[in-house]
C-alpha positions in Angstrom: 74.1 160.7 217.3 70.8 159.4 219.0 68.9 156.4 217.6 65.6 155.1 218.7 65.9 151.2 219.3 63.3 148.3 219.4 64.1 146.3 222.4 61.6 143.4 223.0 58.4 145.1 224.3 59.6 148.4 225.3 61.2 151.4 223.6 64.4 152.9 225.0 66.9 155.3 223.7 70.5 154.2 223.5 73.4 156.6 223.2 76.5 155.7 221.3 79.4 156.5 223.5 82.3 157.6 221.3 85.9 156.4 221.6 87.2 159.7 220.3 85.7 163.1 220.4 83.9 164.3 217.3 81.9 167.4 216.9 78.6 165.4 216.4 79.7 162.9 219.2 79.6 159.8 217.0 81.9 156.8 216.4 82.4 154.3 213.7 80.9 150.8 214.3 82.1 149.1 211.1 85.3 147.8 210.1 88.2 149.4 212.0 90.2 150.1 208.9 87.4 152.1 207.4 86.8 154.3 210.3 89.3 157.1 209.3 87.9 157.1 205.8 84.5 158.4 207.0 86.0 160.7 209.5 84.7 158.8 212.6 86.7 157.3 215.4 86.3 153.5 216.0 83.9 152.6 218.9 86.1 150.6 221.2 83.9 150.3 224.3 80.2 149.9 225.0 79.8 148.9 221.5 76.2 148.8 220.2 75.7 147.4 216.6 72.5 148.5 214.9 71.1 148.4 211.4 70.0 151.8 210.5 69.6 154.1 207.5 70.5 157.6 208.5 69.0 160.7 207.4 70.8 163.9 208.5 68.9 166.1 210.8 66.3 163.4 211.8 65.7 160.5 214.3 65.6 157.1 212.7 64.2 153.7 213.7 66.9 151.1 214.1 66.9 147.4 214.9 69.3 146.2 217.6 71.7 143.6 216.0 74.6 143.1 218.4 75.5 144.1 221.9 79.2 144.2 222.9 80.0 142.5 219.6 77.6 139.6 220.3 74.4 138.9 218.3 71.2 139.6 220.1 68.9 136.5 220.6 65.5 136.4 222.1 64.6 134.5 225.3 65.4 134.8 228.9 69.1 135.3 229.8 71.3 135.6 232.8 72.2 139.0 234.2 75.6 138.9 232.5 73.9 138.5 229.1 71.2 141.1 229.7 71.0 144.8 229.0 70.0 146.8 232.1 66.7 148.7 231.5 65.9 151.7 233.6 62.3 152.7 233.8 61.3 156.4 234.3 60.2 157.5 237.7 56.8 158.3 236.3 56.5 154.8 234.7 53.0 153.2 235.3 52.9 150.0 237.1 53.5 146.9 235.0 51.3 143.9 235.2 53.2 140.6 235.9 51.7 137.2 234.7 52.9 133.6 234.8 53.7 130.9 237.3 56.0 131.5 240.1 57.9 129.0 242.3 59.5 129.2 245.7 61.4 126.7 247.8 58.7 126.4 250.4 55.0 126.7 249.5 52.3 127.6 252.1 49.9 124.7 252.3 46.5 124.7 253.9 43.8 122.0 254.1 43.3 118.5 255.7 46.4 116.1 255.8 46.7 112.4 256.7 49.6 110.4 257.8 50.0 106.6 258.6 50.3 107.2 262.2 48.5 109.9 264.1 49.7 111.3 267.4 47.0 110.5 270.0 46.6 111.9 273.5 44.0 111.5 276.3 42.7 108.8 278.5 42.5 105.2 277.2 40.9 102.1 278.6 41.5 98.4 277.8 39.5 95.3 279.0 42.3 94.1 281.3 44.4 96.6 283.2 47.9 95.8 284.3 48.1 95.9 288.1 51.2 96.2 290.2 51.9 96.8 293.9 50.5 95.3 297.1 46.9 94.2 297.1 45.1 94.1 300.4 42.5 91.6 301.3 41.9 92.8 304.9 38.4 93.9 303.9 37.1 90.4 303.2 34.8 89.4 306.0 35.5 86.2 308.0 33.5 83.2 306.9 31.8 81.2 309.5 30.6 77.7 308.9 27.8 75.9 310.7 28.5 72.8 312.7 28.8 69.9 310.4 25.8 67.7 309.9 25.6 64.1 309.1 25.2 63.6 305.4 22.7 60.7 306.0 20.4 62.5 308.3 18.7 65.7 309.4 17.0 67.1 312.4 13.3 66.5 312.3 10.5 68.7 313.7 10.6 66.8 317.0 14.3 67.6 317.4 15.5 64.2 316.6 18.0 63.4 313.9 16.1 61.8 311.0 18.1 60.0 308.2 17.6 61.2 304.7 18.0 57.8 303.4 18.1 54.3 304.7 21.1 52.0 304.0 19.8 48.8 305.3 17.3 46.2 304.1 15.6 43.4 306.1 13.6 40.5 304.4 10.0 39.8 305.5 9.0 36.1 305.3 5.9 35.2 307.2 3.7 32.1 306.9 1.7 32.1 310.2 -0.5 34.5 312.2 1.8 35.8 314.8 4.0 38.7 315.9 7.4 38.6 314.1 10.4 40.8 315.0 11.5 42.1 311.7 14.2 44.4 313.2 15.7 42.9 316.3 15.7 44.9 319.5 18.5 47.6 319.6 20.2 48.4 322.8 20.3 52.2 322.3 19.1 53.2 318.8 15.8 53.7 317.3 14.7 52.1 314.0 14.0 54.5 311.2 11.8 53.0 308.4 12.1 54.6 305.0 10.0 52.2 303.0 8.7 48.8 302.5 7.1 46.5 300.0 4.9 43.5 301.1 2.7 41.1 299.1 0.0 38.8 300.4 0.6 35.6 298.7 -2.1 33.4 300.2 -4.3 32.8 303.3 -7.7 33.2 304.5 -8.6 36.8 305.2 -4.9 37.6 305.6 -3.8 40.8 307.2 -0.9 42.7 308.8 0.1 45.8 310.8 3.3 47.4 312.3 4.2 48.0 315.9 7.3 48.4 318.0 8.2 47.5 321.6 10.8 46.3 324.1 11.5 42.7 324.9 11.5 39.7 322.6 9.1 40.2 319.6 8.0 43.6 321.0 6.4 41.9 324.1 6.8 44.9 326.3 6.2 48.6 325.8 4.2 47.9 322.6 3.2 50.9 320.5 1.2 50.4 317.3 2.6 52.2 314.2 -0.1 51.6 311.6 -3.6 50.3 311.1 -4.5 46.8 309.8 -3.9 46.1 306.0 -6.0 43.4 304.3 -8.3 41.4 306.5 -10.5 40.5 303.4 -10.5 37.8 300.9 -9.6 40.2 298.1 -6.3 41.0 299.9 -4.7 37.9 298.5 -2.4 38.8 295.6 -2.4 42.4 296.6 1.0 44.3 296.9 1.4 47.0 299.6 4.2 49.6 299.3 5.0 52.7 301.0 8.0 55.1 301.0 10.8 55.3 298.4 13.9 55.0 300.6 14.4 58.8 301.2 13.1 60.2 304.6 11.3 58.0 307.0 7.7 56.9 307.2 7.8 55.9 310.8 10.3 55.7 313.7 10.4 53.4 316.8 11.5 54.5 320.2 15.0 54.1 321.4 16.1 50.7 322.5 13.2 49.1 320.7 12.6 46.5 318.0 10.3 46.7 314.9 7.6 43.9 314.6 5.0 42.9 312.0 1.8 41.4 313.4 0.1 39.0 310.9 -3.5 37.8 311.0 -6.1 35.6 309.4 -5.6 31.8 308.7 -2.2 30.7 307.3 -1.3 34.1 306.1 1.7 34.1 303.6 3.3 37.5 303.5 6.5 38.2 301.6 8.6 41.3 301.0 11.3 43.6 302.4 11.8 46.8 304.5 14.4 49.6 304.2 15.6 51.0 307.5 18.4 52.6 309.4 19.5 52.6 313.1 20.1 55.9 314.8 
């Protein structure tokens, strides 16, 4: 006997497989003891329980109740608990919807990680250096001949002191020639500065000269003009030079003298000098 079954979303035809031959090919699915009463053999394999109202000579709609003696329940089952369904070769394609998962998913896009691999050329402010370093390319340094720290060579080729480290006092009270710097055997007198004040006298005056002998008596050379010589000169201060460089120089082996004039001139002060 053929019955049409309702199976979830598709309709299939299930054929009852008889346990014992009968003319109509059926078997009894109810109680085993009642099978003989209705003339049907008991279905002992591939049992398919259905609820159906049969009408001889027709095909009936039935509801599937049990499969192999177990009640049918809806929902997804394992293969062992499922009925195989065979689709016809001319079955149209079935649409499949839902969410599907696989162990490894293809991923695309931009990704970041805490540490990025970097390659290329890198620079830093200080580079480590190893190996031998050659300094053979450094040119030789040549120093000029040492010069005296207290003198320089003047335009006349003579060594001129840049500063004077000696001071001589000037104390004159008469009109005469006074040796302020005594005669030197070999050196010249370099004068870097002086300060003189005419304290008193009548028309007092002074000038500088150098020469050989006592009080510049021989080889006299005048070094300056005459300062003062007028009444207004009394009380005046005369100064020249600041102690750096020279303002005049005597010849070698000479002394420096101050020539005072007027009546009872009183001239006081000092002179800065050096011997070279």
